[in-house]
C-alpha positions as CSV (number, residue, x, y, z in Angstrom):
1,M,81.2,10.1,-65.5
2,K,78.0,12.6,-65.9
3,Y,75.5,10.2,-66.2
4,K,77.0,8.5,-62.5
5,I,76.7,11.9,-61.0
6,A,73.2,12.2,-62.0
7,I,72.4,8.8,-60.9
8,V,73.8,9.2,-57.3
9,I,71.6,12.8,-57.3
10,S,68.9,10.8,-58.4
11,I,69.4,8.0,-55.8
12,I,70.1,10.9,-53.3
13,I,66.8,12.9,-53.7
14,F,65.2,9.2,-53.8
15,M,65.9,8.4,-50.1
16,V,65.5,11.7,-48.7
17,G,62.0,11.3,-50.3
18,C,61.5,8.5,-48.9
19,S,62.4,9.6,-45.6
20,S,59.8,11.8,-45.9
21,Y,56.6,9.5,-45.7
22,D,54.4,8.9,-42.7
23,E,53.3,5.7,-41.4
24,K,50.8,5.6,-43.6
25,G,53.0,6.2,-46.6
26,F,52.1,9.6,-47.3
27,N,54.3,12.5,-48.4
28,P,53.1,15.7,-46.5
29,A,54.6,17.9,-49.1
30,T,53.5,16.0,-52.4
31,K,50.4,14.3,-50.5
32,R,51.4,11.3,-52.6
33,N,51.4,7.3,-51.2
34,W,54.5,5.6,-51.2
35,H,52.8,2.4,-51.9
36,S,50.3,3.1,-54.7
37,M,52.5,6.0,-56.0
38,G,49.1,8.2,-56.3
39,Y,47.3,10.5,-53.9
40,T,45.4,7.7,-52.3
41,D,46.5,4.6,-50.3
42,K,45.7,1.2,-51.8
43,E,42.2,1.4,-49.7
44,G,41.1,4.5,-51.6
45,Y,41.7,7.1,-48.9
46,N,43.4,10.4,-49.1
47,I,46.2,11.8,-46.8
48,S,43.1,13.4,-44.8
49,G,41.7,10.0,-44.3
50,Y,38.7,10.4,-46.6
51,S,37.7,8.3,-49.8
52,G,37.0,10.1,-53.1
53,E,33.4,10.3,-51.8
54,G,34.6,12.3,-49.1
55,Y,33.6,9.4,-46.2
56,D,36.7,8.6,-43.5
57,R,36.8,4.5,-42.9
58,E,34.1,4.6,-40.4
59,G,31.7,6.4,-43.1
60,Y,31.6,10.0,-41.9
61,D,32.5,12.8,-43.4
62,K,34.4,15.8,-42.5
63,Y,31.4,17.3,-40.8
64,G,30.8,14.2,-38.7
65,Y,27.9,12.9,-40.8
66,D,27.4,9.6,-42.8
67,I,26.0,9.1,-46.1
68,E,22.7,9.2,-44.4
69,N,23.2,12.2,-43.0
70,Y,23.3,10.5,-39.3
71,D,26.1,11.6,-36.8
72,K,28.1,8.8,-34.8
73,K,25.4,9.3,-31.8
74,G,22.8,8.6,-34.7
75,F,21.5,12.3,-35.1
76,N,21.0,14.3,-38.2
77,D,21.7,17.5,-38.9
78,F,18.1,18.1,-37.6
79,G,19.0,17.1,-34.2
80,Y,16.9,13.5,-34.8
81,N,17.9,10.0,-34.7
82,R,16.6,7.5,-36.9
83,E,13.5,6.9,-34.8
84,G,12.6,10.3,-34.8
85,D,13.3,11.9,-31.2
86,D,15.7,14.7,-30.5
87,R,18.5,14.2,-28.1
88,E,16.2,15.0,-25.2
89,G,13.7,11.8,-26.5
90,Y,11.2,14.0,-27.9
91,R,9.2,13.4,-31.2
92,K,8.8,15.8,-33.9
93,D,5.2,16.4,-32.9
94,G,6.5,17.3,-29.6
95,W,6.0,14.5,-27.4
96,N,8.3,11.8,-25.8
97,D,7.6,7.9,-25.7
98,E,6.3,8.4,-21.9
99,G,3.4,10.9,-23.5
100,W,5.3,14.3,-22.1
101,N,6.0,17.2,-24.0
102,K,9.3,19.6,-23.0
103,E,6.6,21.7,-21.2
104,G,5.9,18.7,-18.8
105,L,2.3,18.0,-19.9
106,N,1.1,14.9,-20.1
107,K,-0.6,13.9,-23.8
108,E,-3.1,11.8,-22.1
109,T,-4.9,14.1,-19.3
110,G,-3.6,17.4,-20.9
111,S,-1.9,18.4,-17.4
112,K,1.1,18.4,-15.6
113,Y,0.3,14.9,-14.0
114,D,-0.6,11.6,-15.9
115,K,-3.6,9.4,-15.2
116,Y,-1.9,8.1,-12.1
117,G,-1.5,11.2,-10.6
118,W,2.5,11.4,-11.3
119,S,4.3,14.4,-12.9
120,R,7.0,14.0,-15.5
121,G,9.3,14.6,-12.5
122,Y,7.9,11.4,-10.5
123,K,5.8,13.7,-8.2
124,N,2.7,12.6,-6.6
125,K,-0.5,15.1,-7.5
126,K,-1.7,14.4,-4.0
127,T,1.4,14.4,-1.9
128,K,3.5,16.7,-3.9
129,T,6.3,14.2,-3.0
130,T,8.3,11.6,-4.8
131,Y,5.9,9.1,-2.6
132,D,2.2,8.5,-2.9
133,E,-0.2,8.4,-0.1
134,Y,0.4,4.7,0.3
135,G,4.3,5.3,0.6
136,W,4.8,3.9,-2.8
137,S,7.3,6.0,-5.2
138,Y,6.6,6.1,-9.0
139,F,9.3,3.2,-9.3
140,G,7.5,1.4,-6.7
141,K,10.4,1.6,-4.1
142,N,8.7,1.8,-0.7
143,K,8.9,4.5,1.9
144,K,9.5,3.2,4.8
145,T,11.0,0.1,3.9
146,R,13.4,1.9,1.2
147,T,12.8,-1.3,-1.1
148,K,10.3,-2.8,-3.3
149,Y,8.5,-4.6,-0.6
150,D,6.4,-2.6,2.1
151,E,6.2,-3.5,6.0
152,K,4.0,-6.6,5.4
153,G,6.5,-8.0,2.4
154,Y,4.2,-6.7,-0.6
155,T,5.2,-5.0,-3.5
156,I,3.4,-1.9,-5.0
157,G,1.4,-4.6,-7.3
158,G,0.1,-6.5,-3.9
159,I,2.7,-9.6,-4.7
160,N,4.1,-11.3,-1.7
161,K,7.7,-11.2,-1.5
162,R,7.8,-15.2,0.5
163,T,5.0,-16.6,-1.8
164,E,5.3,-14.5,-5.0
165,T,1.6,-14.5,-5.2
166,K,-0.9,-12.2,-4.1
167,Y,-1.1,-14.4,-0.9
168,N,0.8,-14.4,1.8
169,I,1.8,-17.9,3.6
170,Y,-1.7,-17.8,5.8
171,G,-3.5,-17.1,2.6
172,W,-4.2,-13.4,3.4
173,S,-3.7,-10.8,0.4
174,R,-2.4,-7.3,1.2
175,G,-5.9,-5.8,1.0
176,E,-7.0,-8.6,3.6
177,I,-8.9,-11.0,1.3
178,N,-8.8,-15.0,2.1
179,E,-7.1,-16.7,-1.1
180,K,-9.9,-19.6,-0.5
181,T,-13.1,-17.6,0.2
182,K,-12.2,-14.3,-1.8
183,T,-13.8,-12.3,1.0
184,A,-12.8,-10.7,4.1
185,Y,-13.3,-13.7,6.0
186,D,-11.7,-17.7,6.0
187,V,-13.9,-20.6,5.8
188,D,-14.0,-20.3,9.5
189,G,-15.9,-17.2,9.7
190,Y,-12.6,-15.2,11.1
191,N,-10.8,-12.2,9.2
192,I,-7.3,-11.7,9.2
193,Y,-7.2,-10.6,12.6
194,G,-9.2,-13.5,13.7
195,Y,-12.8,-12.0,14.4
196,T,-16.0,-12.9,13.1
197,I,-18.3,-10.5,11.0
198,D,-20.0,-9.7,14.6
199,G,-16.9,-8.7,16.1
200,Y,-16.0,-11.4,18.0
201,N,-12.9,-13.7,18.3
202,K,-12.9,-17.7,18.6
203,Y,-13.2,-17.3,22.3
204,G,-16.4,-15.4,22.2
205,Y,-14.9,-12.0,22.9
206,S,-15.0,-8.6,21.0
207,K,-12.0,-6.2,20.4
208,G,-13.2,-4.4,23.4
209,G,-13.0,-7.4,25.8
210,Y,-16.3,-8.4,26.5
211,D,-18.8,-11.2,25.1
212,K,-21.9,-11.1,23.3
213,K,-23.8,-10.3,26.5
214,G,-21.6,-7.5,27.4
215,Y,-19.2,-9.0,30.0
216,F,-15.8,-8.6,30.4
217,R,-13.3,-11.6,30.7
218,D,-13.4,-11.1,34.3
219,G,-17.3,-11.3,34.1
220,Y,-18.2,-7.5,34.8
221,D,-20.0,-5.3,32.2
222,K,-19.3,-2.1,31.4
223,Y,-21.3,-1.0,34.3
224,G,-19.3,-2.9,36.8
225,Y,-22.2,-5.7,37.4
226,D,-21.7,-9.2,37.1
227,K,-24.2,-11.4,35.4
228,E,-26.3,-11.4,38.9
229,N,-25.8,-7.9,39.0
230,Y,-23.5,-7.5,41.6
231,D,-20.7,-5.0,41.4
232,R,-17.2,-6.1,41.8
233,Y,-17.0,-5.8,45.8
234,G,-19.8,-8.1,46.0
235,W,-23.0,-5.5,46.6
236,N,-26.1,-5.0,44.3
237,D,-28.1,-1.8,44.2
238,D,-30.3,-3.7,46.8
239,K,-27.1,-3.3,49.3
240,E,-27.1,-7.1,49.5
241,N,-24.2,-9.0,50.0
242,K,-23.5,-12.0,47.4
243,Y,-21.3,-13.9,49.5
244,T,-23.4,-13.9,52.8
245,K,-26.8,-13.2,51.1
246,G,-27.5,-10.5,53.4
247,I,-27.1,-7.0,54.4
248,Y,-23.8,-7.7,56.1
249,D,-20.4,-8.7,54.2
250,G,-18.2,-11.3,56.0
251,K,-16.7,-9.0,57.9
252,G,-19.8,-7.6,59.2
253,R,-19.8,-4.4,57.2
254,T,-23.1,-3.0,55.7
255,F,-23.2,-1.2,52.2
256,D,-23.0,2.1,53.3
257,K,-20.3,1.6,55.6
258,F,-18.2,-0.4,53.0
259,Y,-18.5,2.5,50.9
260,S,-18.2,5.2,53.3
261,K,-14.3,5.4,52.4
262,R,-14.4,4.4,48.8
263,K,-16.0,5.3,45.4
264,R,-18.5,2.3,44.2
265,P,-17.5,1.4,40.9
266,V,-21.4,2.0,39.8
267,I,-23.5,4.5,40.7
268,L,-26.6,3.9,42.8
269,T,-29.4,6.4,43.0
270,N,-32.8,6.7,44.8
271,Y,-34.5,9.2,42.5
272,T,-36.9,8.0,39.8
273,D,-36.9,8.8,36.4
274,I,-33.0,9.1,36.5
275,Y,-31.4,6.6,34.5
276,I,-27.8,5.7,35.2
277,Y,-26.0,3.4,32.6
278,G,-29.7,3.1,31.1
279,Y,-31.5,1.8,34.2
280,D,-33.5,3.6,36.7
281,E,-33.5,3.0,40.4
282,N,-35.6,0.3,40.1
283,G,-33.2,-1.6,37.4
284,Y,-35.6,-1.0,34.5
285,D,-34.3,0.7,31.2
286,R,-36.6,3.7,29.6
287,Q,-38.7,1.0,27.8
288,G,-39.4,-0.7,31.3
289,Y,-37.3,-3.8,31.0
290,N,-34.3,-5.1,33.3
291,R,-30.9,-5.9,32.6
292,Q,-32.3,-9.4,31.9
293,G,-34.4,-8.4,29.4
294,Y,-37.8,-8.4,31.3
295,D,-40.5,-5.9,32.7
296,N,-41.8,-5.7,35.6
297,Q,-44.4,-8.2,35.1
298,G,-41.8,-11.0,34.1
299,Y,-42.4,-10.4,29.9
300,D,-40.0,-10.0,27.5
301,K,-40.1,-7.7,24.5
302,Y,-42.0,-10.2,22.6
303,G,-44.4,-11.1,25.2
304,Y,-43.1,-14.4,26.6
305,T,-41.9,-14.8,30.8
306,E,-38.4,-16.7,31.2
307,A,-40.1,-20.1,30.9
308,G,-41.1,-19.2,27.4
309,L,-44.7,-18.9,28.0
310,D,-47.3,-15.8,27.0
311,K,-49.7,-14.0,28.7
312,E,-52.6,-17.1,27.5
313,G,-50.1,-19.5,28.0
314,F,-48.8,-20.5,25.1
315,N,-44.9,-21.4,24.1
316,R,-43.0,-19.8,21.6
317,K,-44.0,-22.5,19.1
318,K,-47.9,-21.4,19.4
319,L,-48.5,-24.9,21.8
320,Y,-50.7,-24.2,24.7
321,M,-48.9,-25.1,27.9
322,G,-51.5,-24.4,30.3
323,E,-53.7,-21.1,31.8
324,I,-51.6,-18.4,33.1
325,V,-52.9,-17.0,36.5
326,K,-53.6,-13.5,36.0
327,E,-52.6,-11.1,38.5
328,G,-55.4,-9.9,40.6
329,K,-57.9,-13.2,40.1
């Protein structure tokens, strides 16, 4: 009977003990494991989750470091990762991978700006903003478009959006260099704006609207004269009318009467040695040449007449064409 009572008591104690084990099989009081009947589970970890060497299933000790002394984020107890960088990205020598130290100095230049003029905070040296003088950020974002392309469709590196090359669909780079000639002018001699090196477009006019001889599209020069030296109303400095070839216009008005109630576009003067727009009252400049380039004897600055002969009767090719009658003979 005594033996039966003892067995029952043992069974009760055993059942009570079984009910005191956690989900991993450990008894909180005895710290023994139900499955291994020891102080570790079948995998060798104790009730606290550590192996005999003191590491948990992830390989970290109770301080959070692995066998190589690195925590879960990859840093050792000195604050450096396996690459030798601290938590802010700086190496033991004080510099990060981009060449900056914690004081904001650049390793290469020894100043607060790199060789391209950018600070560690990506501010430009010249503008003191996050954009340079050309409107680009450190990361290649354009200030005006807020994209990686400028208003002309080029990246900070000069690559065109549509062609993905340095040249646009018309063959011009952002620096206005032609793809074929590698100069500022195309094969026809025109720049990106359609002007030659002399400043004239294919129609023969400059950006100011005048041709090589100084005449605008309406046929008048900047002084208000046409090629025959008549002003816009048909009068010349001799007060002769272009259309009637006389001193009266088509309505019977003289020069003075015509301009009695209006201002002439060009200035007429009767004083000698006074030059208006470069010419005196007789129509000659300070070198003694008129608007056509001839002096009062009919010779240009090279000594030739309008017919191409010099004072001795030779042409521009030095061929004798006949004697010139001298004045006074």
